[in-house]
N, C-alpha and C positions, 0 to 999 in steps of 0.2 A: 362800537358804541362806547366802550371803556375809554378809548383814545379821545373821542369827542368830549366825554365827561371830564376827563383830566384837563383838557384844553379850556374847559369852561363853557362849552356850547350848551345852548338851551333848546336846540332843535336838531333833528336828524333828517337828512334828505331821504325820501322814501317814495316808492310807487305804491298806490293804493289799488288793489285788484280784488275782484270778486272771487273769494275762496272756493265757491261752489262751481266756478267756471270749469269747463272741460279743458281749458288751456292751462290749468294747473294740475299737474299729474303727481300723484302721491304713490310712493313705493317705499320699500324697506331698504336699509343699507345692508342688512344681513338676511340670510334665508329665514323664512317663517311665513305664517299666514298673512294674507293681505290685511292692511289696516285701512279702515274707512275714514274719510275726512270727518264724518260725523263723530267718530270716536276721538279724533284729535281735538275737535271743538269741545266735546263733552268734558274730556279730561282737563282742557285748558280752563273751562268755566269752573271746574271743581278744584283748581289749583294743584292738579296732579299731572303735569306734563310728562310725556314719555321721556325716558332717559336719553341723553345725548346720543346721536348716531343711530337712533331707532328708525326715525322716518326721514325720507328724502323727498324733497319737493323739486319738481322740474317745471319750468315754464316752457310751454310749447309755442312760444312767440318770442320775437326779438324786440326788446325794449329799445327805443331810440336813446342815443347818448344824451345825457342831460347833466353836463358838468356843473357842480354847485360850488361857488366860491365859499371858502370857510367863513368869510365875513358874514354871509347870509345865515349862518347857523349860530352865530354868537349873539349874546344878549345885546339888545339895543337900549339906549337911554329912554326913559319913559316919554319924554317929549317927542322923540323920533317915532316911537310906536303910535302915539296919538295922532301925529301928523300923517303917518302912513295909512292908518284906518280912515281918517277923513278923506285922504286922496282916493282910496279905493271906493268909497261911497259915492263920490261925485262922478 
């Protein structure tokens, strides 16, 4: 994310998944009691995320390759944005 920010990107390529799905497995990096996804969400809503390397998320599926050109993440002139929105609507 920081590299994209420094390059001036205004978007980030991402997959959107259902966090409650059984295909997203939550575990700890170190020994300790299990952490529930509901606890991760609660703490995120409260602005109190777990410290780094506390939780580990694993996807139990393979995501297809989706290379994204850097140009798709960079700001577009206003005229191009308006044209693209109009194209998508038709």
